[in-house]
Every structure is written in structure tokens, then in C-alpha cells.
ChimeraX commands (.cxc) that place a marker at each C-alpha (Angstrom):
marker #1 position 0.00,0.00,0.00 radius 0.5
marker #1 position 1.38,3.41,-0.96 radius 0.5
marker #1 position 2.31,5.86,1.77 radius 0.5
marker #1 position -0.02,8.85,1.63 radius 0.5
marker #1 position 1.76,11.60,3.53 radius 0.5
marker #1 position -1.16,13.73,4.69 radius 0.5
marker #1 position -3.51,10.80,5.28 radius 0.5
marker #1 position -0.93,9.05,7.42 radius 0.5
marker #1 position -0.05,12.30,9.18 radius 0.5
marker #1 position -3.71,13.05,9.84 radius 0.5
marker #1 position -4.11,9.55,11.22 radius 0.5
marker #1 position -1.31,10.19,13.69 radius 0.5
marker #1 position -2.34,13.74,14.55 radius 0.5
marker #1 position -6.08,13.33,14.79 radius 0.5
marker #1 position -6.49,9.66,15.63 radius 0.5
marker #1 position -8.72,9.06,12.61 radius 0.5
marker #1 position -9.23,6.01,10.46 radius 0.5
marker #1 position -6.99,6.00,7.38 radius 0.5
marker #1 position -8.83,8.54,5.23 radius 0.5
marker #1 position -7.86,11.47,3.11 radius 0.5
marker #1 position -8.32,15.00,4.42 radius 0.5
marker #1 position -11.28,17.03,3.16 radius 0.5
marker #1 position -10.51,18.35,-0.33 radius 0.5
marker #1 position -11.82,21.15,-2.57 radius 0.5
marker #1 position -12.61,21.10,-6.28 radius 0.5
marker #1 position -11.04,24.55,-6.76 radius 0.5
marker #1 position -8.09,26.06,-4.93 radius 0.5
marker #1 position -8.82,28.46,-2.10 radius 0.5
marker #1 position -7.95,32.04,-3.09 radius 0.5
marker #1 position -8.36,31.83,-6.87 radius 0.5
marker #1 position -10.44,35.03,-6.92 radius 0.5
marker #1 position -7.93,36.93,-4.77 radius 0.5
marker #1 position -4.89,35.73,-6.69 radius 0.5
marker #1 position -2.04,33.58,-5.48 radius 0.5
marker #1 position 1.00,35.27,-4.01 radius 0.5
marker #1 position 3.76,33.34,-2.26 radius 0.5
marker #1 position 3.92,34.02,1.47 radius 0.5
marker #1 position 7.64,34.54,2.26 radius 0.5
marker #1 position 6.96,33.75,5.92 radius 0.5
marker #1 position 6.57,30.06,4.98 radius 0.5
marker #1 position 9.96,29.80,3.27 radius 0.5
marker #1 position 12.36,27.39,4.89 radius 0.5
marker #1 position 12.27,24.19,6.91 radius 0.5
marker #1 position 9.90,23.48,9.76 radius 0.5
marker #1 position 9.73,20.46,12.05 radius 0.5
marker #1 position 7.22,18.97,14.43 radius 0.5
marker #1 position 5.85,15.88,16.11 radius 0.5
marker #1 position 2.50,14.44,15.07 radius 0.5
marker #1 position 2.51,12.29,18.18 radius 0.5
marker #1 position 3.54,14.33,21.23 radius 0.5
marker #1 position 4.66,11.18,23.03 radius 0.5
marker #1 position 6.96,10.05,20.21 radius 0.5
marker #1 position 10.49,11.25,19.41 radius 0.5
marker #1 position 9.76,10.86,15.67 radius 0.5
marker #1 position 9.96,14.12,13.74 radius 0.5
marker #1 position 8.32,15.24,10.50 radius 0.5
marker #1 position 10.03,17.92,8.43 radius 0.5
marker #1 position 8.19,20.36,6.15 radius 0.5
marker #1 position 10.30,22.13,3.50 radius 0.5
marker #1 position 8.74,25.15,1.72 radius 0.5
marker #1 position 10.67,26.28,-1.37 radius 0.5
marker #1 position 9.23,29.33,-3.24 radius 0.5
marker #1 position 9.16,29.44,-7.05 radius 0.5
marker #1 position 9.03,32.40,-9.45 radius 0.5
marker #1 position 5.51,31.52,-10.67 radius 0.5
marker #1 position 3.85,32.16,-7.28 radius 0.5
marker #1 position 3.85,28.49,-6.36 radius 0.5
marker #1 position 5.75,26.81,-3.57 radius 0.5
marker #1 position 7.33,23.38,-3.75 radius 0.5
marker #1 position 6.50,21.68,-0.49 radius 0.5
marker #1 position 8.24,18.48,0.54 radius 0.5
marker #1 position 7.15,16.64,3.66 radius 0.5
marker #1 position 9.45,14.02,5.14 radius 0.5
marker #1 position 8.30,11.77,7.95 radius 0.5
marker #1 position 10.80,9.78,10.00 radius 0.5
marker #1 position 9.92,6.18,10.84 radius 0.5
marker #1 position 6.97,5.83,13.20 radius 0.5
marker #1 position 5.93,2.92,15.40 radius 0.5
marker #1 position 4.20,1.05,12.58 radius 0.5
marker #1 position 5.70,2.61,9.42 radius 0.5
marker #1 position 9.07,3.03,7.81 radius 0.5
marker #1 position 8.51,6.77,7.27 radius 0.5
marker #1 position 7.90,8.44,3.95 radius 0.5
marker #1 position 7.86,11.60,1.93 radius 0.5
marker #1 position 5.53,13.57,-0.27 radius 0.5
marker #1 position 5.92,16.40,-2.79 radius 0.5
marker #1 position 3.15,18.95,-3.10 radius 0.5
marker #1 position 2.57,21.99,-5.32 radius 0.5
marker #1 position 1.39,24.78,-3.03 radius 0.5
marker #1 position -0.34,28.11,-3.58 radius 0.5
marker #1 position -1.11,30.66,-0.88 radius 0.5
marker #1 position -3.70,33.42,-0.54 radius 0.5
marker #1 position -5.22,35.63,2.13 radius 0.5
marker #1 position -9.01,35.95,2.44 radius 0.5
marker #1 position -10.60,38.22,5.04 radius 0.5
marker #1 position -7.40,38.21,7.09 radius 0.5
marker #1 position -7.21,34.40,7.07 radius 0.5
marker #1 position -4.12,32.80,5.53 radius 0.5
marker #1 position -4.73,29.74,3.37 radius 0.5
marker #1 position -2.58,27.34,1.44 radius 0.5
marker #1 position -3.57,24.74,-1.11 radius 0.5
marker #1 position -1.46,21.58,-1.33 radius 0.5
marker #1 position -1.91,19.46,-4.45 radius 0.5
marker #1 position -0.24,16.08,-4.03 radius 0.5
marker #1 position 2.22,15.42,-6.84 radius 0.5
marker #1 position 4.31,12.52,-5.59 radius 0.5
marker #1 position 4.16,10.03,-2.72 radius 0.5
marker #1 position 7.35,8.17,-1.82 radius 0.5
marker #1 position 8.81,8.66,-5.29 radius 0.5
marker #1 position 5.67,7.60,-7.17 radius 0.5
marker #1 position 3.33,10.01,-8.99 radius 0.5
marker #1 position 0.24,10.78,-6.94 radius 0.5
marker #1 position -2.86,9.05,-8.25 radius 0.5
marker #1 position -5.54,11.70,-7.75 radius 0.5
marker #1 position -3.64,14.98,-7.30 radius 0.5
marker #1 position -6.39,16.25,-5.03 radius 0.5
marker #1 position -6.35,19.77,-3.63 radius 0.5
marker #1 position -5.96,19.84,0.15 radius 0.5
marker #1 position -6.81,23.28,1.60 radius 0.5
marker #1 position -5.28,24.40,4.88 radius 0.5
marker #1 position -5.63,27.44,7.06 radius 0.5
marker #1 position -2.38,28.46,8.72 radius 0.5
marker #1 position -1.04,30.87,11.31 radius 0.5
marker #1 position 2.54,31.95,11.96 radius 0.5
marker #1 position 3.54,33.42,15.31 radius 0.5
marker #1 position 7.27,34.01,15.58 radius 0.5
marker #1 position 8.93,30.74,14.68 radius 0.5
marker #1 position 5.78,28.65,15.16 radius 0.5
marker #1 position 3.65,27.54,12.21 radius 0.5
marker #1 position 0.27,25.95,12.91 radius 0.5
marker #1 position -1.51,24.15,10.08 radius 0.5
marker #1 position -5.26,23.46,10.19 radius 0.5
marker #1 position -7.21,20.97,8.04 radius 0.5
marker #1 position -10.92,21.13,7.27 radius 0.5
marker #1 position -12.74,19.15,9.96 radius 0.5
marker #1 position -14.59,16.27,8.29 radius 0.5
marker #1 position -17.64,16.37,10.61 radius 0.5
marker #1 position -18.03,20.16,10.56 radius 0.5
marker #1 position -17.58,20.30,6.78 radius 0.5
marker #1 position -20.09,17.48,6.29 radius 0.5
marker #1 position -22.65,19.38,8.41 radius 0.5
marker #1 position -22.04,22.58,6.40 radius 0.5
marker #1 position -22.54,20.68,3.13 radius 0.5
marker #1 position -25.67,18.91,4.37 radius 0.5
marker #1 position -27.09,22.26,5.58 radius 0.5
marker #1 position -26.38,23.74,2.09 radius 0.5
marker #1 position -24.06,26.36,3.59 radius 0.5
marker #1 position -21.45,25.36,0.98 radius 0.5
marker #1 position -21.74,23.03,-2.03 radius 0.5
marker #1 position -20.06,19.67,-1.71 radius 0.5
marker #1 position -20.16,15.91,-1.92 radius 0.5
marker #1 position -20.10,13.51,1.00 radius 0.5
marker #1 position -19.49,9.91,-0.05 radius 0.5
marker #1 position -19.78,7.47,2.82 radius 0.5
marker #1 position -18.11,4.11,2.36 radius 0.5
marker #1 position -18.11,1.11,4.64 radius 0.5
marker #1 position -15.05,2.30,6.57 radius 0.5
marker #1 position -14.31,5.84,5.37 radius 0.5
marker #1 position -16.03,9.04,4.27 radius 0.5
marker #1 position -14.73,11.12,1.37 radius 0.5
marker #1 position -15.69,14.80,1.70 radius 0.5
marker #1 position -15.13,17.29,-1.14 radius 0.5
marker #1 position -16.23,20.93,-1.31 radius 0.5
marker #1 position -17.42,21.43,-4.90 radius 0.5
marker #1 position -18.31,25.14,-4.74 radius 0.5
marker #1 position -16.93,27.30,-7.54 radius 0.5
marker #1 position -14.03,29.67,-6.81 radius 0.5
marker #1 position -16.22,32.71,-6.08 radius 0.5
marker #1 position -18.51,30.87,-3.64 radius 0.5
marker #1 position -15.61,29.06,-1.94 radius 0.5
marker #1 position -13.57,32.24,-1.44 radius 0.5
marker #1 position -16.59,34.24,-0.25 radius 0.5
marker #1 position -17.35,31.58,2.36 radius 0.5
marker #1 position -13.75,31.12,3.57 radius 0.5
marker #1 position -13.32,34.88,3.83 radius 0.5
marker #1 position -15.74,34.74,6.78 radius 0.5
marker #1 position -14.98,33.68,10.33 radius 0.5
marker #1 position -17.69,31.01,9.99 radius 0.5
marker #1 position -15.78,29.47,7.09 radius 0.5
marker #1 position -12.46,29.60,8.94 radius 0.5
marker #1 position -14.07,27.85,11.92 radius 0.5
marker #1 position -14.47,24.67,9.84 radius 0.5
marker #1 position -10.72,24.11,10.20 radius 0.5
marker #1 position -9.23,22.12,13.07 radius 0.5
marker #1 position -5.58,22.01,14.22 radius 0.5
marker #1 position -3.48,19.53,12.28 radius 0.5
marker #1 position 0.09,20.08,13.43 radius 0.5
marker #1 position 2.27,22.68,15.17 radius 0.5
marker #1 position 5.69,23.15,13.58 radius 0.5
marker #1 position 8.77,25.10,14.61 radius 0.5
marker #1 position 11.19,26.80,12.24 radius 0.5
marker #1 position 14.46,24.98,11.71 radius 0.5
marker #1 position 15.98,26.86,8.75 radius 0.5
marker #1 position 14.96,29.90,6.73 radius 0.5
marker link #1:1,2 radius 0.2
marker link #1:2,3 radius 0.2
marker link #1:3,4 radius 0.2
marker link #1:4,5 radius 0.2
marker link #1:5,6 radius 0.2
marker link #1:6,7 radius 0.2
marker link #1:7,8 radius 0.2
marker link #1:8,9 radius 0.2
marker link #1:9,10 radius 0.2
marker link #1:10,11 radius 0.2
marker link #1:11,12 radius 0.2
marker link #1:12,13 radius 0.2
marker link #1:13,14 radius 0.2
marker link #1:14,15 radius 0.2
marker link #1:15,16 radius 0.2
marker link #1:16,17 radius 0.2
marker link #1:17,18 radius 0.2
marker link #1:18,19 radius 0.2
marker link #1:19,20 radius 0.2
marker link #1:20,21 radius 0.2
marker link #1:21,22 radius 0.2
marker link #1:22,23 radius 0.2
marker link #1:23,24 radius 0.2
marker link #1:24,25 radius 0.2
marker link #1:25,26 radius 0.2
marker link #1:26,27 radius 0.2
marker link #1:27,28 radius 0.2
marker link #1:28,29 radius 0.2
marker link #1:29,30 radius 0.2
marker link #1:30,31 radius 0.2
marker link #1:31,32 radius 0.2
marker link #1:32,33 radius 0.2
marker link #1:33,34 radius 0.2
marker link #1:34,35 radius 0.2
marker link #1:35,36 radius 0.2
marker link #1:36,37 radius 0.2
marker link #1:37,38 radius 0.2
marker link #1:38,39 radius 0.2
marker link #1:39,40 radius 0.2
marker link #1:40,41 radius 0.2
marker link #1:41,42 radius 0.2
marker link #1:42,43 radius 0.2
marker link #1:43,44 radius 0.2
marker link #1:44,45 radius 0.2
marker link #1:45,46 radius 0.2
marker link #1:46,47 radius 0.2
marker link #1:47,48 radius 0.2
marker link #1:48,49 radius 0.2
marker link #1:49,50 radius 0.2
marker link #1:50,51 radius 0.2
marker link #1:51,52 radius 0.2
marker link #1:52,53 radius 0.2
marker link #1:53,54 radius 0.2
marker link #1:54,55 radius 0.2
marker link #1:55,56 radius 0.2
marker link #1:56,57 radius 0.2
marker link #1:57,58 radius 0.2
marker link #1:58,59 radius 0.2
marker link #1:59,60 radius 0.2
marker link #1:60,61 radius 0.2
marker link #1:61,62 radius 0.2
marker link #1:62,63 radius 0.2
marker link #1:63,64 radius 0.2
marker link #1:64,65 radius 0.2
marker link #1:65,66 radius 0.2
marker link #1:66,67 radius 0.2
marker link #1:67,68 radius 0.2
marker link #1:68,69 radius 0.2
marker link #1:69,70 radius 0.2
marker link #1:70,71 radius 0.2
marker link #1:71,72 radius 0.2
marker link #1:72,73 radius 0.2
marker link #1:73,74 radius 0.2
marker link #1:74,75 radius 0.2
marker link #1:75,76 radius 0.2
marker link #1:76,77 radius 0.2
marker link #1:77,78 radius 0.2
marker link #1:78,79 radius 0.2
marker link #1:79,80 radius 0.2
marker link #1:80,81 radius 0.2
marker link #1:81,82 radius 0.2
marker link #1:82,83 radius 0.2
marker link #1:83,84 radius 0.2
marker link #1:84,85 radius 0.2
marker link #1:85,86 radius 0.2
marker link #1:86,87 radius 0.2
marker link #1:87,88 radius 0.2
marker link #1:88,89 radius 0.2
marker link #1:89,90 radius 0.2
marker link #1:90,91 radius 0.2
marker link #1:91,92 radius 0.2
marker link #1:92,93 radius 0.2
marker link #1:93,94 radius 0.2
marker link #1:94,95 radius 0.2
marker link #1:95,96 radius 0.2
marker link #1:96,97 radius 0.2
marker link #1:97,98 radius 0.2
marker link #1:98,99 radius 0.2
marker link #1:99,100 radius 0.2
marker link #1:100,101 radius 0.2
marker link #1:101,102 radius 0.2
marker link #1:102,103 radius 0.2
marker link #1:103,104 radius 0.2
marker link #1:104,105 radius 0.2
marker link #1:105,106 radius 0.2
marker link #1:106,107 radius 0.2
marker link #1:107,108 radius 0.2
marker link #1:108,109 radius 0.2
marker link #1:109,110 radius 0.2
marker link #1:110,111 radius 0.2
marker link #1:111,112 radius 0.2
marker link #1:112,113 radius 0.2
marker link #1:113,114 radius 0.2
marker link #1:114,115 radius 0.2
marker link #1:115,116 radius 0.2
marker link #1:116,117 radius 0.2
marker link #1:117,118 radius 0.2
marker link #1:118,119 radius 0.2
marker link #1:119,120 radius 0.2
marker link #1:120,121 radius 0.2
marker link #1:121,122 radius 0.2
marker link #1:122,123 radius 0.2
marker link #1:123,124 radius 0.2
marker link #1:124,125 radius 0.2
marker link #1:125,126 radius 0.2
marker link #1:126,127 radius 0.2
marker link #1:127,128 radius 0.2
marker link #1:128,129 radius 0.2
marker link #1:129,130 radius 0.2
marker link #1:130,131 radius 0.2
marker link #1:131,132 radius 0.2
marker link #1:132,133 radius 0.2
marker link #1:133,134 radius 0.2
marker link #1:134,135 radius 0.2
marker link #1:135,136 radius 0.2
marker link #1:136,137 radius 0.2
marker link #1:137,138 radius 0.2
marker link #1:138,139 radius 0.2
marker link #1:139,140 radius 0.2
marker link #1:140,141 radius 0.2
marker link #1:141,142 radius 0.2
marker link #1:142,143 radius 0.2
marker link #1:143,144 radius 0.2
marker link #1:144,145 radius 0.2
marker link #1:145,146 radius 0.2
marker link #1:146,147 radius 0.2
marker link #1:147,148 radius 0.2
marker link #1:148,149 radius 0.2
marker link #1:149,150 radius 0.2
marker link #1:150,151 radius 0.2
marker link #1:151,152 radius 0.2
marker link #1:152,153 radius 0.2
marker link #1:153,154 radius 0.2
marker link #1:154,155 radius 0.2
marker link #1:155,156 radius 0.2
marker link #1:156,157 radius 0.2
marker link #1:157,158 radius 0.2
marker link #1:158,159 radius 0.2
marker link #1:159,160 radius 0.2
marker link #1:160,161 radius 0.2
marker link #1:161,162 radius 0.2
marker link #1:162,163 radius 0.2
marker link #1:163,164 radius 0.2
marker link #1:164,165 radius 0.2
marker link #1:165,166 radius 0.2
marker link #1:166,167 radius 0.2
marker link #1:167,168 radius 0.2
marker link #1:168,169 radius 0.2
marker link #1:169,170 radius 0.2
marker link #1:170,171 radius 0.2
marker link #1:171,172 radius 0.2
marker link #1:172,173 radius 0.2
marker link #1:173,174 radius 0.2
marker link #1:174,175 radius 0.2
marker link #1:175,176 radius 0.2
marker link #1:176,177 radius 0.2
marker link #1:177,178 radius 0.2
marker link #1:178,179 radius 0.2
marker link #1:179,180 radius 0.2
marker link #1:180,181 radius 0.2
marker link #1:181,182 radius 0.2
marker link #1:182,183 radius 0.2
marker link #1:183,184 radius 0.2
marker link #1:184,185 radius 0.2
marker link #1:185,186 radius 0.2
marker link #1:186,187 radius 0.2
marker link #1:187,188 radius 0.2
marker link #1:188,189 radius 0.2
marker link #1:189,190 radius 0.2
marker link #1:190,191 radius 0.2
marker link #1:191,192 radius 0.2
marker link #1:192,193 radius 0.2
marker link #1:193,194 radius 0.2
view
């Protein structure tokens, strides 16, 4: 079975069954325009399991086309041999909230199958970067209440949640505090190198 960096990391961080994070059909911030956030540049490190000495490294490398190459490297965990993933990242600010979109390009040296867009909210305070993923339950409730367009596909063991709203509707919603509140903490990282 292929190592899926964010799915495995989410499993460790959130104690979930092995499922993908909530995804979006369009990238967050398309209407505002993507501009690289220089505050992300460099290497960050953190522990997904606070009781484990295993470290995951996040490398953010800016490109001239307002994208960021993001490489995540996970050291061996209790039940895995570790792994790495390469993601194409864009960043945007909506209503004072900072967002990044990570599109999986490669998992452990193999091309990603779906190249799904994983939106994250993030905050940076000094040398601390906190990443937030869309909460599956909160996002499902928002979709079912028709607050935002999306698909919820429930399988026997997992649920696949995708926000399908167009760029204008997605950005308008995530510009609000109500939209930002759908995100839950994923991991806290500390700057290693800039």
C-alpha cells in the first residue's frame, strides 16, 4: 500500500481512520490571486505524536511563478518506515485568514494518483507555524445544511468529503470567520531553517 503523507499524518495527529483529508474542487484564493507568502519559506519540524520522538520535516521552497514546492518528510513511526511527499502549493489571504492549497504530486517517489487539492488554514507566530485541516464532521454538516456546495461519499469504513463550490462561492465563504471555523488544528511546527 502506498504511503499517503497527509492521510498518514492526519491519522497520527487526529487519531482518525486511514482517510484522506477534506478536499476542494477549486483552490482556495483563486479570486484573490495567489502570491507566495515569504513567511513560509524554509524548513519546519514537528511531532504528530507528542509522546513520540519521531519528527516530521516540512520544507517550503518558493518558485518564481507564485507556487511553492513543499516536501514533507516523515521519519519512521511505530508502525511505518517513514515516507515523503511532494506537493505543489499556492497561498492566498481571504478576510485576514491565511490559506494554502497543497496538491499532491508525488508520494514516496511515485506520482500521486488523484492529485487532489488539500486546503489548509495556517497561522505563523514568531517561529511557530500551525496548520489546520478542514474538519470532516463540521464540513459534512455545512454541506448537508447547504451552507457550501459539496459531496459527502460514505463508504463502509471511510467518508470522502469534497467541497465542490466554484471559486467565487468558496472564497466568499472562507473569507468569513464562519468558514475559517471549519478548520481544526493539524500540526504545530517550529522553524528549523529559513
